[in-house]
C-alpha positions in Angstrom: 121.1 80.4 -10.3 121.6 78.6 -7.0 122.2 75.3 -7.5 119.7 73.1 -5.0 121.0 71.9 -2.0 122.3 68.3 -1.7 121.3 67.6 1.7 118.1 66.8 1.4 116.0 64.0 -0.1 113.0 63.8 -2.5 111.1 60.3 -2.1 108.3 60.0 -4.9 106.2 57.2 -5.9 107.8 56.4 -9.4 109.6 58.0 -12.0 106.9 59.9 -13.4 106.4 61.7 -10.0 109.9 62.2 -9.7 109.6 64.1 -13.6 106.4 65.8 -12.2 108.3 67.5 -9.2 111.5 68.4 -11.1 110.9 71.9 -9.9 112.0 71.0 -6.3 114.8 72.1 -4.9 117.2 69.2 -4.3 119.6 67.4 -6.1 118.6 63.7 -4.7 115.3 62.2 -5.4 114.5 58.5 -5.3 111.6 56.2 -5.5 109.7 54.3 -3.5 109.8 50.9 -5.1 113.9 50.3 -4.5 114.7 50.7 -1.1 118.2 49.5 -1.9 118.9 52.8 -3.3 118.4 54.4 0.1 121.5 52.1 1.8 123.5 54.1 3.3 122.0 57.4 1.7 122.6 60.6 4.5 120.2 63.3 4.0 119.2 66.1 6.4 115.4 66.3 5.6 113.4 64.0 3.3 110.5 65.5 1.8 107.5 63.0 0.5 105.2 63.5 -2.6 101.4 62.8 -1.8 101.9 59.9 -4.0 104.8 58.5 -2.2 103.0 58.7 1.1 100.2 56.6 -0.8 102.4 53.8 -2.1 105.3 53.9 0.4 105.4 51.0 2.5 106.1 50.2 6.6 109.9 49.4 5.4 110.7 52.8 3.7 108.8 54.7 6.2 110.9 52.9 8.9 114.0 53.7 7.3 113.2 57.6 6.5 112.8 58.0 10.2 115.3 56.1 11.4 117.9 57.6 9.2 116.2 61.1 9.9 116.4 60.6 13.9 120.4 59.8 13.4 121.2 62.6 11.1 118.6 65.2 13.2 116.7 65.8 10.3 112.7 65.7 9.5 110.3 63.3 7.4 108.3 66.2 5.9 105.7 66.5 3.0 107.0 68.6 -0.1 104.6 71.8 1.1 106.4 72.0 4.2 109.9 72.7 2.7 112.3 74.5 4.9 115.2 76.1 3.2 117.4 77.1 6.3 116.3 74.2 8.6 
C-alpha cells in the first residue's frame, strides 16, 4: 500500500473531526484551535473539512492562504483533492 503524501495538510475543526477523516490521504492533520502548530510548517496544498471552514478564524485563513501563496500551493475543500498537483 502506498504511503500518504507528506506535502499536503488536512485542517479539521477538532480531534473528533480528525478521527472522522482518517481516510484522507495525507500524513499531517491539524485542528483550527491551535494556530501555533502551523508556525513554520510547509505544505503544498491544504485541505479543509466542512467543519473546519465553519469553525476557522480569519487569522487561520490568512495564515493558510499566505503559506499556500509562498509554496505555490492551494487552499481547497477535501472534495477537491488533487493527487498529482
